[in-house]
N, C-alpha and C positions, 0 to 999 in steps of 0.2 A: 504494499499500499504506499509505504514511504517512497519507494522507487517511482511508482506511478505519479505520485504527487510532485516529485522532483522533475520528472519528465514534463508534466503539465506546466509547471512554473517555467522550465527552460523554454518550452514552445511559446509560452506567453511572452517571455522576454525577447525571443527571436522575432515574434510578430510585431512587438512594440518597436524594436530597433529597426525592423524592415519598413514599418510604417513611417517612422521618422526619416529614414533614408529616402523613401519614395517621396515624401513631402519635400525634403530638401532638394531633391533632383528635379521635381516638377514645379516647384514654386516659381512664379514669374519674376524675372529679373527686371526690376523697375527701371525706366529710363532716367538717366541722370541729367539729360539735357532736354530742353523743350524742342518741339518740332521746328520752331523758328531758328533755333541755334544750329540745327542741322540742315538749314535751308540757305539759299542765296548764292552769291558768287564766291564766298569764303566760308564754307560750312565747317563746323566743328567735326572732326573725325575722331571719335572716341577710341580707346584702346579695345582691340577685339576681344571678345569673350566667347570662344567657340563653345557650342552647346550640342551635347548628344541628344538631349531632350529639349526641344525648343520652348522658348517663352511663348505662351499662347494667350492672346487677349482678343477674344472674338466678341463683337457687338451683335447681339441677337436682333434680327430685323423684326420690328413690330408693325410696320406699315404706318399709314396716315389716316387719321380720322376725317370724317366728312368736313370739308371746309378748312382743314388744317393746312398750313403753308410753311415752307422753309423761311428762315429769317434772312432777308436781303440787306445788303449794305445800304447806308443812308442814301436816299435819293432814288433807289431802285425799287421797283414793284415786281412782284412775282405772282403768277397764276398757273393753273394747270392747263397746259395746252392739249394733253390727251391723257386719259386715264384708262384703267382696266386693260392694259397691254400686258402681254405674257412675256416677262423678262426682256424688256427692250434694251438694246445695247448701242450699236453704232447708228448715228443719225446722219442723213445726207440731204441737203436742200437742193432741189432742182432749180434751174434758172428761172422757171415760171412760178416758183413758190411752193409747189408740192414738196412734202417732207417724206422721205423714204427712211424706214427703220428696220433693222434686222431684229427679229424676235428669236433669241438664241441662247444656247448654254453649251457647256463642254460636251464633246462626244464621250461615249462609253470607251475609256482607255485606261491602261495601267499608268501609274505614276512612277517615275524612276526612283529607285531606292529599296525595292523589295516589298514583301507582304506587309510588314509592320508600317512602313511609310504609307502604303496604300490604305491601310486600315485607318490611320490617323488622318490621312487626306480626305477620305470619305466623310469622316466625322467633322472635319473642318469645313468642307464644302457644305454639308447639311446645316451646320450651325450657322453659317454665314448666309444662308438663303440661296445657295447655289447648287443644291442637291437634286434639283428637278431635272426631268428629261427635256432635251432641247426641243422647242417648238418648231425650229427649222423653217421659218417663214420670213418673207420680205413683204412689208406692208406699206401702203401709201396712206398718208394723212393729208387731208386738204382743208385749209381754212379759207373757204370761198368768199366769205363776207368780211374778212380782214379784222375780226374782233379778237384775235389772239387765242381762239379755241378752235380745234379741228372738229368740224361737224361731219366730215365724210371719212370713211375708213374702207380701204380696199386691199384685199390680199393679192399682191402681184405674183408671188411665187410661193409655192408650198413644196415640201419634200426636199429642201436643201439639206446640207450636212454641216451643222454647226457654222452658219454663215456669220461673217463679221463685216469686212470691208465693203464699201459701196463707192462706185464712181460712175460718171456718165459723161459722154460727149458725142455729139453729132449722131444721135440715134443708136449709140452703143452703150449698153448697160453692163458694167463690170461688177462681179460679185466674187468675194473670196470665201470659199468654204475653208474648213480647217486643213484640207489636203489638196486643194486645187484652186486655180483662178478660172472663172467662167465668163464668157461674153454672151449676151443676149441682145437680140434686136428689140429696141423699145422706143417708141415715139413719145416724146414728152406729152403729158396730159392724159395718155391712155390709162385706163383702170384695170388693165390686165396685160400680161406678157404672153405672147404667142410663140410657139415653137420651142425646140430644145436648145439648151445652152451649148456653146462651143467651148471645149477645154483649150485654154491658152497655155497653161503651165501647171505642172505637178508641183506640189509643195510637200515638205516633210510633215507628215500627219501628226495631229494631236500633240502628245508630249505633256509635260507639266504646264506649259503655256500654249493654249490652243488657238487664241485669237489671231486673226491674220488681217491687219489693216492694210488698205491700199490708198495710193494717191496718184493721180495723173500729173505728168510734168506740165508746166504752163502751156507748152505748145501742143499737148495732147499726143505726142509721139511715143512717150515712154510711160510705163506703169511701175511704180515703186511698191514693193510688198514687204511688210514687216513680219518676221517670223521669230518667235521666241524660242528659248532653249527647251530641251527636253528634261532638264534636271536643274538642280540648285547650283552645283559647282562642278559638273561633269563627273559626279560620283558613279554613274553607270557606264562610264567609258566615253571617250570622245568620238568613237565611231558613230554613235547614234546622234551626235551633234553636227554632222555634216550638213551644211545648208541651213543650220539654225543659228540662233543668236545673231542674226544678220538682217540687213535690208537688201533685197534683190532689186535689180533694175531689169525690166522686161521691155525689149524693143517690140512694139506692137506691129510693126511692118514685117520685120524678119522673123519674129518669134524667138530670137536669141536672148538669153538672160545671162546675167552676171551678178556676182556679189558687189554691191555698191559700198556697203560698210559693214564692219564685223565687230566682234567682241562686245556686242550689245546684248546683255543677258535676256531681257524681254522688252524689245521695242514695241510701242503701241501707237499713240497718236502720231500722225504725219502731217506736216503743214509747211508751206512755203513762206519764208520770212519776206515780207513785202519790201523791207528796206535794203536787204542784202541780196535777195534772190536765192538764198541757200535753203536746202531741205533741213527741217528741224524735226526732232522726235522726242517723245517722252520715253524713259527707260526705267523699268523696275529692277533694282539691283538685288543682290544676293541676300539670303536669310541665314539665321541661326549663328550670328556673331554678336548677339545682344540687342537690346531694344533700341540702341543708338546707332547701330551700323546695319546696313550701309545706306546712306541717303540715296533715294531714287533721284533721277536727274532729268533735265530738259536741255537738249544740246543740238548743235548743228552736225550735219553728216556730209562732209565733202567726200568725194570719190576716193575709195581706198583707205578710208580711216579705220582705225582699230581702237576700241575702248577697253581692251585688256581682259575681258571675261574669257575663261574663269580664273586666270592666274593672278591678275591684279585688279585693283579698283582705284579710282581717282589718280590715274596715271602711273603711280609707282608704289602703291601700298600692296604688298604681297599677301595673298591668302595662303597660309601655310597648310591649309587642309587639302589643297588640290594636289592629287598624286600624279596626274598625267604630266609628262615632261613639257617644260615650257619651250615655246619657239624661241630661236636665237634672236637676240637684240630686241626683244618685245618692248621693253620699257623705253628703248630709244625712240620708238615711233608711236607708242601708245598716246592717245590724246587725253587731255584733261577735260572733263565735262564742263560746260559753260555755266550751268546753273543747277544747284541742288534743290530738290523738291521736298526734303525732309525724309528721315529714316522710315522706311516701310509704309509710306503714305499711299503707295500704289497710284501714281499719276498715270492717267489713261488718256482720254480725249483732249484735244487741243485745237483751238483756232486763234489766228491773229486778228487784230483790229483790221477792218476793211471798210471801204467807202460805203457810206449809208448807215453804219451802225449807230445805235442810239443808247449808249451807256453813260454818257456825261463826260465832262473834261477829265475827271479823275481816272477814267478807264479808256482814254482816247488812243493811247499808243502803247501797245503791248500784246500779251497773249493771255487767253483764258484757258484754264486747265482744271479738269475734273479729277479730284483725288478720291479714289474708290474706297480708301480706308485700309488700315492695317490689320494683320492677324498676328504678326510676330513681334509686336511691341506692347509694352504694359506701362501706362494705360494706353488703350487704343487711341489713334489719332488719324486725321484726315477726314474722310466722309464729308467733304466739302468742295466748293468751287472757288478757285483763287485767280487773281490777276497778277501777272508778272510784267512790270513796267519795262519798256525798252527805250533806249536813247535814240537820237536822230541817225546814228550810224548803224543801228540794228543790233545793239548789244543789250542784254538784260542787266538790270541793276536793282538794288534794294532787296527787300523781303517780300514774299508773297502777300498780297492784299486780299482779304476776304471779300468775295462777291456774294456767295451763299454761305452763311455760317454752317458749322458742322451739324450734320443730321443726327449726331449722338444725343442721347438723353442724359439727364444727370445720374441715372441709376446704371449707366454703362450699356444700355441698349441703343438701337438706332432706328429711326424711322425708315430709312432707305440708304441707298449707296449711289452717289453721283458717278456716272460712268462715261458719258460722251457729251460733247458740246458741238453745236452748229449754229449758224445765223439763219434766221427766218427772213422772209421777203420784206419785212417791215423794219429790219435792223435790230430785232430783239434777239437775245441769246437763248437758245434751246438746250436743255440739259436732260439727258435721259437718266432715269433712276431705276435700275434693273430690279432690285428687290422691292421697291415701292410700286413697281408696275405702272409707271407714268412718265410723261415728259413735262418738265417745267419750262415756263417762258419768263425771261427776266428782261426788264427794259427800264430806262429812265424816261418816263413820259414827257418830261419838260426839256429833254435833250434835243439839240439840233443834230441831224445826221452829219457825221464827220466827212471831211473830204478824203479822197483817195490818198493813201500813204505814198510819199515821194521816195522813189528808188534811189539809193545811194550811188553816186558816180564819182569818178576821180581818175587822175592820170595813172597809168600802170607804173609799177616800180621798174627801175632799170634792170637789165639782165645781169646775171652773174657772169663775170669774165673768167674767173678761176675759183676752184674749190679749195679754200684755205680755212683751216680750223673747223669749228663747229658750224655746220650749215644752218642750224637753228638761229645762229646769231649773225647771219650773213649781212644784214642791214644795220646791225649795231656797230660792226667793225668792217665797213666796206673797203675794197681795194682803192688805193688813192686815186687811180685814174677815173673812177666813177664820179669823183668830186670835181674833176676838171670840166669846166664849161665846154659843151660841144663834143664831149667824149662818148656820148651815146645818143 
């Protein structure tokens, strides 16, 4: 009897110790810095805290009550443009004012990292309101009377495969499923799409990041496609990452594609900077380094650029967890992101200011970005729409400015999750809310429509005559003959 009693006591002690250990390992690591401190042109980069068991801070979606609205910045008004949508994500406004939206969710796919990772991922997706089956539709919304509310709704396409990106030009409608880019014949104003889609390009399917956003070049000859990684840091091997963590350029005439920019863990929103003419993107950086790392970012994507994933982040900070051999001289040509959006904020859709928009002087020159909200940060952050101001040369500055305040509640839940942004025909900002199942419309009713942004122009820099020293400092220490009048 005494032996049995001792065994029971020992088992109890083991269970208590195991419980304490489990609590210690799974307790959330609270952020030491505010989201603003890990945002902007000079963000704080905390010391990495690698986690076997990630910090989890998920805000449970509770939806919106009848008549309830997000809180907008001073001077702005918000109303529901469309409600009762089935997980709306990407929004695209046609030249005539019709609004196209993909009703979508992730395809049925394994997540890199093994059975335990998949089990945890399923729980995370379900808790965040993303566990539903994908509706796989493209829907047209029409505000025919211009009152800011869509009174018509038409299903243009059904039976797509986790669609995301939308683009249109000259009767050609482009849709990106998770594994392909399709083209359809579509006359603007029509309430249906006839005929089968033509496959233009295969894409790496699904993976941890399944959304595939697209954007046409200003001349309409190229299509740019954002493809996220299949993993967090290449933990399932780099073979499955071929063609991922990159932005592709597709020549629509020849059908030939190439990698435009790489090392981008999960690029999402794509937009053309109206002041510089450059392609910009929002990027979701890596997880499980603590609540303060790594800040997501918003940056330009010149041809051939590499942003370091999975080996480094923010140009030269090495991620020691990555086991795959690093490419030679990677940090010599890895680019520093232009603007941090805050750690784990999940920056997604983006639009720049454009002619005719009505958001007021405070929001006249810059970019509007939807932050979908964190899961690997405690406390949760993001779940809002912010404005990033740009100067006259097309460079971001300052900190993100709230446009729609966080959808989070005081008890750690959330009404919804801002996902994508687009301009409507009246110059108001549309914001999709995927778990809230609606699209919001934001405008300053007293604002005068802004003029078209002025494209930056200037004389070209003189050519290099000889390669001396560090090429990156070529014009800090130019050869003497370049300074002689008439030498170039």
